[in-house]
C-alpha positions as CSV (number, residue, x, y, z in Angstrom):
1,X,77.0,116.7,59.6
2,X,78.8,118.8,57.0
3,X,80.8,121.8,57.9
4,X,81.1,124.6,55.3
5,X,84.4,126.4,54.9
6,X,83.9,130.1,55.2
7,X,84.3,132.0,51.9
8,X,87.7,133.6,51.5
9,X,89.3,131.4,54.1
10,X,93.0,130.7,53.3
11,X,93.6,128.4,56.2
12,X,91.5,126.1,58.4
13,X,92.6,124.7,61.7
14,X,92.4,120.9,61.9
15,X,93.5,118.2,64.3
16,X,95.5,115.5,62.4
17,X,95.4,111.8,63.0
18,X,98.2,112.2,65.6
19,X,96.3,114.8,67.6
20,X,98.4,117.7,66.4
21,X,96.8,121.1,65.6
22,X,97.6,122.3,62.1
23,X,96.5,125.1,59.8
24,X,95.8,123.7,56.4
25,X,94.6,125.2,53.1
26,X,91.0,124.1,52.4
27,X,92.2,122.2,49.4
28,X,94.8,120.3,51.4
29,X,92.5,119.0,54.2
30,X,92.9,115.3,54.6
31,X,90.2,112.6,55.2
32,X,92.1,111.8,58.5
33,X,91.9,115.5,59.7
34,X,89.2,116.7,62.1
35,X,88.2,120.3,61.6
36,X,88.3,122.4,64.7
37,X,85.0,124.2,65.5
38,X,84.4,127.3,67.5
39,X,81.4,126.2,69.5
40,X,80.4,129.8,70.2
41,X,79.9,130.6,66.5
42,X,79.4,127.0,65.2
43,X,82.0,127.7,62.5
44,X,85.5,126.4,61.8
45,X,88.5,128.2,63.1
46,X,89.6,129.9,59.9
47,X,92.3,132.3,58.7
48,X,91.9,134.9,56.1
49,X,94.7,136.5,54.0
50,X,98.2,135.3,54.1
51,X,99.6,133.7,57.2
52,X,101.4,136.2,59.4
53,X,99.7,139.2,57.9
54,X,96.8,141.1,59.6
55,X,93.4,140.7,58.0
56,X,90.3,142.8,58.1
57,X,88.4,139.7,58.8
58,X,88.3,138.0,62.2
59,X,89.5,134.5,62.5
60,X,85.9,133.4,62.9
61,X,83.8,135.9,60.9
62,X,80.5,134.4,59.9
63,X,80.2,134.4,56.2
64,X,77.8,132.7,53.8
65,X,79.8,130.1,51.9
66,X,79.8,130.7,48.2
67,X,81.0,127.8,46.1
68,X,83.1,126.5,49.0
69,X,83.7,122.9,49.7
70,X,81.8,121.0,52.5
71,X,84.0,118.9,54.7
72,X,82.8,116.1,57.0
73,X,84.6,116.1,60.3
74,X,86.6,113.0,60.8
75,X,85.7,110.4,63.4
76,X,88.7,110.4,65.9
77,X,88.2,106.7,66.6
78,X,88.1,105.9,62.9
79,X,91.3,107.7,62.5
80,X,92.9,105.7,65.3
81,X,91.7,102.4,63.7
82,X,93.0,103.5,60.3
83,X,96.4,104.4,61.8
84,X,96.6,101.0,63.6
85,X,95.7,99.2,60.3
86,X,98.4,101.1,58.4
87,X,100.9,100.4,61.2
88,X,100.2,96.6,61.1
89,X,100.4,96.6,57.3
90,X,103.8,98.3,57.6
91,X,105.0,95.8,60.2
92,X,103.9,92.9,58.0
93,X,105.9,94.3,55.0
94,X,109.0,95.2,57.1
95,X,111.9,92.9,56.2
96,X,113.7,93.2,59.5
97,X,110.5,92.5,61.5
98,X,109.5,89.6,59.2
99,X,112.9,87.9,59.3
100,X,113.3,88.4,63.0
101,X,109.9,86.8,63.6
102,X,110.8,83.9,61.4
103,X,114.3,83.2,62.7
104,X,115.9,85.7,65.0
105,X,119.2,83.7,64.8
106,X,119.4,84.0,61.0
107,X,122.2,86.2,59.5
108,X,119.5,87.6,57.2
109,X,118.3,89.7,60.2
110,X,121.6,91.6,60.2
111,X,121.5,91.8,56.4
112,X,118.1,93.4,56.4
113,X,119.2,95.8,59.2
114,X,122.1,96.8,57.0
115,X,119.8,97.5,54.0
116,X,117.5,99.5,56.2
117,X,120.3,101.7,57.6
118,X,121.6,102.3,54.1
119,X,118.1,103.3,52.9
120,X,117.8,105.8,55.8
121,X,121.2,107.2,55.0
122,X,120.2,107.7,51.3
123,X,117.0,109.4,52.4
124,X,118.9,111.8,54.6
125,X,121.2,112.6,51.7
126,X,118.1,113.6,49.7
127,X,116.8,115.7,52.6
128,X,120.1,117.5,52.8
129,X,120.1,118.3,49.0
130,X,116.5,119.6,49.3
131,X,117.5,121.8,52.2
132,X,120.5,123.1,50.3
133,X,118.2,123.9,47.3
134,X,115.9,125.9,49.6
135,X,118.8,127.7,51.2
136,X,118.1,126.1,54.6
137,X,120.6,125.0,57.2
138,X,121.9,121.4,56.6
139,X,124.1,120.9,59.7
140,X,121.5,118.8,61.6
141,X,120.7,116.7,58.6
142,X,124.4,116.2,57.9
143,X,125.0,115.1,61.5
144,X,122.1,112.6,61.3
145,X,123.5,111.2,58.1
146,X,127.0,110.9,59.6
147,X,125.5,108.8,62.4
148,X,123.6,106.7,59.9
149,X,126.7,106.1,57.9
150,X,128.6,105.1,61.0
151,X,125.8,102.7,61.9
152,X,126.0,101.2,58.4
153,X,129.8,100.7,58.8
154,X,129.5,99.2,62.3
155,X,126.8,96.9,61.2
156,X,128.8,95.8,58.1
157,X,131.8,95.0,60.3
158,X,129.6,93.1,62.7
159,X,128.2,91.0,59.9
160,X,131.7,90.2,58.6
161,X,132.7,89.1,62.1
162,X,129.7,86.9,62.4
163,X,130.3,85.4,59.0
164,X,134.0,84.8,59.8
165,X,133.1,83.1,63.1
166,X,130.9,80.7,61.2
167,X,133.7,79.7,58.8
168,X,134.7,76.0,58.8
169,X,137.6,75.3,61.1
170,X,139.7,72.7,59.4
171,X,141.6,72.0,62.5
172,X,138.6,71.4,64.8
173,X,137.6,68.0,66.1
174,X,134.2,68.3,64.4
175,X,135.9,68.7,61.0
176,X,138.1,65.7,61.6
177,X,135.1,63.6,62.4
178,X,133.2,64.7,59.3
179,X,136.3,64.3,57.2
180,X,136.8,60.8,58.6
181,X,133.2,59.9,57.8
182,X,133.7,61.1,54.2
183,X,136.8,59.0,53.8
184,X,135.0,56.0,55.2
185,X,132.2,56.6,52.7
186,X,134.7,56.8,49.9
187,X,136.2,53.4,51.0
188,X,132.8,51.8,51.0
189,X,132.2,53.2,47.5
190,X,135.4,51.6,46.3
191,X,134.3,48.2,47.7
192,X,130.9,48.4,46.1
193,X,132.4,49.5,42.8
194,X,134.5,46.4,42.8
195,X,137.9,48.1,43.2
196,X,140.5,45.5,44.1
197,X,141.4,45.7,47.9
198,X,145.1,46.1,47.2
199,X,144.4,49.0,44.8
200,X,142.0,50.7,47.3
201,X,144.7,50.4,50.0
202,X,147.2,52.0,47.7
203,X,144.9,54.9,46.9
204,X,144.1,55.5,50.6
205,X,147.8,55.3,51.6
206,X,148.6,58.0,48.9
207,X,145.6,60.0,50.0
208,X,146.6,59.9,53.6
209,X,150.1,61.2,52.8
210,X,148.7,64.1,50.8
211,X,146.3,65.3,53.5
212,X,148.9,65.0,56.2
213,X,151.2,67.4,54.3
214,X,151.0,70.9,55.9
215,X,150.8,72.4,52.4
216,X,147.5,70.6,51.9
217,X,146.0,72.4,54.9
218,X,147.2,75.8,53.7
219,X,145.8,75.1,50.2
220,X,142.4,74.1,51.7
221,X,142.3,77.3,53.7
222,X,143.1,79.4,50.7
223,X,140.4,77.6,48.7
224,X,137.9,78.5,51.5
225,X,138.9,82.1,51.4
226,X,138.3,82.2,47.6
227,X,134.7,81.1,48.1
228,X,133.8,83.9,50.6
């Protein structure tokens, strides 16, 4: 069933996909909108003249449409299905959701959260500039952006803490075991390469003195810091 928009109507009342009642210009009615009908007259709820100004026409005056568009009322259930589909598509493309689903323990989750917060902060900065351009109050937008920036800073600090906690501890038992395994592998490599036993022993004795020196440990820690 097609519903004609009354001639001269400047606004038509619709119910959007979220169930909110809105007055829209006839040219701005969306496919997801449902036109509100006055069941007494069978016509849409329409507004004539400029919003806020009295009009000689009633909000539901019967008029014969002349060159006016015909709008099909939307199916509410179809609107819900479309909304759910768009929501699912958004979830599938969301970096935080995707990474959390793949591996919630990955540091990439926090990285994507940081990017998302920064994006929201940038969006709020744009909103504030637009509000300033229109001469509107920006205090609420500024407050929201301050909170977003604080969240970015807190998340960045948290990420650095996590990354630091995952740094290699050169004085741990685990490192000593791995280091010992590497040294033993090197010794076997010397044997298989045909290095004379007395020469291999001399190399390992010198190597042992070098790694036992406290300066070696400090140099190793500095080298790790440079790689971060």
